C-alpha positions, -999 to +999 in steps of 0.1 A: -357+522+204-368+534+170-369+570+183-333+568+196-304+585+177-274+563+175-240+579+169-209+559+158-176+576+166-150+562+142-164+553+108-136+528+100-140+493+087-157+480+119-179+511+124-190+510+088-197+473+089-218+479+120-238+507+104-244+487+072-257+459+093-281+481+112-294+497+081-297+464+062-318+450+091-345+476+085-344+483+122-322+514+121-333+546+103-309+567+082-322+599+099-315+583+133-279+573+125-250+596+126-212+590+124-179+608+127-146+606+107-118+631+112-110+635+075-135+657+056-131+638+023-137+604+039-166+618+059-182+630+026-176+597+009-193+578+038-222+603+037-228+596+000-224+558+005-246+553+035-270+583+032-265+593+068-251+624+086-213+622+090-194+648+110-157+655+114-160+664+151-165+636+176-179+661+201-205+674+177-215+638+168-218+627+204-240+657+213-266+645+188-268+610+202-291+591+226-268+560+223-231+565+216-210+537+200-172+541+204-157+524+173-123+541+174-090+522+179-081+516+215-048+535+211-067+568+206-097+561+228-084+581+258-081+612+236-116+607+222-131+603+256-115+635+268-129+652+237-165+640+240-168+642+278-186+677+278-211+663+253-220+631+271-253+635+290-261+620+324-274+584+321-265+583+284-257+548+271-221+545+258-211+513+240-174+506+233-162+481+207-125+490+213-105+458+219-088+455+253-102+487+267-119+480+301-153+495+310-139+509+343-115+531+324-142+544+301-165+551+331-137+571+348-133+593+318-170+602+314-196+620+335-204+601+367-238+586+357-230+576+321-238+539+316-211+519+297-214+486+279-186+469+262-192+449+230-170+427+208-186+422+174-168+411+142-167+424+107-194+399+095-218+426+109-218+439+073-238+408+062-257+406+096-238+375+107-217+390+134-209+371+166-211+397+194-204+394+231-217+421+255-206+429+290-220+455+314-201+482+332-209+491+368-237+515+359-253+496+330-285+480+342-311+457+325-325+485+304-292+496+290-282+460+283-315+454+265-308+485+243-273+473+235-286+438+227-313+452+204-286+470+184-263+441+180-290+415+175-298+434+143-264+422+130-262+387+142-258+365+173-254+381+208-241+365+240-234+381+273-203+372+293-183+387+322-157+412+312-127+391+321-135+369+292-136+396+266-099+393+256-105+356+248-136+366+228-115+391+209-090+364+201-116+339+189-146+356+173-134+392+171-105+382+149-122+351+137-133+362+102-096+366+093-088+330+101-117+319+079-107+342+050-072+327+052-086+292+050-109+301+021-080+317+002-058+286+009-084+262-002-091+282-034-054+282-041-054+245-036-082+241-061-063+260-087-032+239-080-051+207-088-065+221-120-097+241-113-102+277-125-100+304-099-137+313-101-148+277-097-123+270-069-134+300-049-171+294-055-168+257-044-147+267-014-172+294-002-202+271-006-183+243+012-175+266+042-211+278+043-225+243+042-202+229+068-209+259+092-247+254+086-244+217+094-226+225+127-252+252+135-283+231+127-273+197+138-256+209+170-233+179+168-197+180+181-174+188+151-154+157+157-185+136+151-192+155+119-156+150+108-159+113+113-190+112+091-169+124+062-138+103+067-146+068+053-120+040+057-092+044+032-109+073+015-098+107+003-110+127+034-089+105+058-059+110+036-064+148+037-070+146+075-037+128+079-019+157+061-037+183+083-027+165+115+009+161+103+011+198+096-006+208+129-036+227+116-054+227+149-023+238+168-018+266+143-053+278+149-050+276+187-017+295+185-034+322+164-063+326+189-038+328+218-017+354+200-048+376+193-059+372+229-025+382+242-025+412+219-059+423+232-046+421+268-015+441+257-037+468+242-056+470+275-024+474+295-011+501+272-042+522+277-037+523+315 
């Protein structure tokens, strides 16, 4: 894999997070990583920042790749596929991270033998803590899935699921960092409200979230059990939990995941 050139079409937030993660892992080489961005000024800025080749032409970028990662928005993916079709080689591995865009539609737009894998990472790729789900298209075999897994394992956890579950994955972990950022911001604001400085409130919040997540990961205990370990009779945590339940925190989170899942399905419908 170290001798493979990886091209990322669409060096936006997710594409850059993915490339930063690959480079930070030490697995990916700058000379084996190339990207595209349609705006020359932005392409030059990314080139300076990451130290990689950045083109303004998707077709030119695709022609340089052994493995092609489609990191463009689903609304423009049809146009990008039409643009790069002449540059995609037979049996080339094409990985799409476009939300809601099915592998079958990508396969239909590319040369007949191109192997397509769909991936749903999240923006935590930038710190190599992404949660990524992979699914194989019709022509992606064990070798192609192994290559895709190698790329995404360099930036975090990887799981394989059937494609029909990808919209739910998008709603949960794909959009998931946003939910956590909202919670961190809210808890930091709460700390300020009860008298802490902003710096202290944010630092304590971030460490608390990290610690709780690590406990859940290491102990592999149901979160309800972990919650019960914190809520002593008549204590502060049970008083706080009462407030959370009264204000329907869990229902709000469930509604948010459902809304994001529905939007992913909607994006898929709009591309057909």
